[in-house]
C-alpha positions, 0 to 999 in steps of 0.5 A: 766398327764398320767402315763408313762409305765415302762419297765416291762409293755413293756416286752413280755412274755418269749417264745413269738415268733416274726415272719412274715407270708405269704400265699402260693398263694401270694409268692410261684409262681411255679403255674404249676410246679412239679404237682401243680394243679389250685386253685380258685385264679388261675381261679379268677385272669384270670377273666376280671376285677376281679384283678387290672392289671390282675395280678396273682400269677403265679410267685409272689416273686418266693419263690418256687425257692428261699426259701433257700435264703428267710430262710437265710434272715429270720435269718438275720432279727432275726425272731424266727418264720415263719408262712406260708401256704401249697398250697392244690393244690400242695399237692392234685392237684384234692383236693382229692385222690392221694398225690403229693409227689413232692409238699410235698417235697417242704414243707419238705425242707422248714421246715427242713431249718427253723428248722436248722436256729432256726426258728419255723415253724407255718403251716397254712393248708388253706389260701384261695387257694381251689383246682379248681376241688373241686370248680367245684363240689360246693366248700365250700358250698358243705359239702363234701369239709369239709371232703376232707379238713380233709383228706388233713390235715391228709396227710400234718400232716403225712409228717410234724407232727414230725417237726412242733409244731404249726398248723393253720387249716384255715385262716380267714374263714369269708373272704373265706365265705363272700368275696368269696361267698357273695360279690364276691371280693375274689375267687371264686367270687360269689355274693350269701349271702345264699351260703356264710352262708353255706360256713361259716358253712362248713369251721367251720366244716372242722376246727373241723374235721381236729382238731379231725383227727390230735389230734387222731394221736398226742393227745399231744404236738402240737398246733392246732388252727384256725385263725379268724379275729374279729373286734369290733362293736359299735352302731352308736347311742343309738337308738334301730335300731342302737343297733340292727344293731350292734348286727347283724353285731357282730353276723355275723362278730364275734360270728358266728365264735367265738361261735362254736369254743369256745362254741360249738354252734351258737348264737341263734340270729344269727341262727334266722337271717340267717334262714330267706330268702334273695333274693341276687338281690332285697335284700328283706327279711322277715319280713323287708329288714333291717333284711337281714343280708347277704346283710348288711354284704356283703355291698350290692349287685348290 
């Protein structure tokens, strides 16, 4: 009979923050209010056939207008933390340049209300809603986007850094890179595996640049992290082909992101595979089709 867990093993550590999380485009609404510019999701949702029923985030749950009551409900639920994302297009409608203070005012009010309710704000700087003007000049495959992100992060930190302790830079960059540029299921909807590889690198670069920027302003007392979405990968059998397939899948799903963050560099086997050419139409690669990791990770391309 298996051992029964005791109360001690079921206890969460002191200081553990129970909470809930949202993403700006999923809840805020107010898509064209107070100077907010369009994001890649505003554009993507209007492409025929890309989103079920043609739904958009124009209104969503209208958090932009009901945030005060939403915070009250968080308190009623007993939440101790609330993770939310800042909409880059609300702060910088063009993705660079002038800051929209009306957009920052929304987050100032939200953070103040959370703190007054005893709820720790956990701020995510990027949850997939790239300003459309930045996509128009190349998006995440354009290296300059990483530098624009670091600038944007500094602006948000300047407005909220005195009150927010927990900062997340980028939410699930694998999704932004491979679902946004690899298989086209997410905005901006491209199906180009090689573009996805470059986007992944620039998303990681953006994280590093932003953390350096924020730590320079506040060297201690703040938590700066990235949100990854790793998953276990196991070979279907002990055959050499399955073991190699699992290695490659683990490489692009997990180690492509974990190694740069934790070890400061990319795994050599992942570099070797991603440096090979891959035709996104024919899925042909060198030296053989099965080495085309990009088509494998994106589930194949039509």
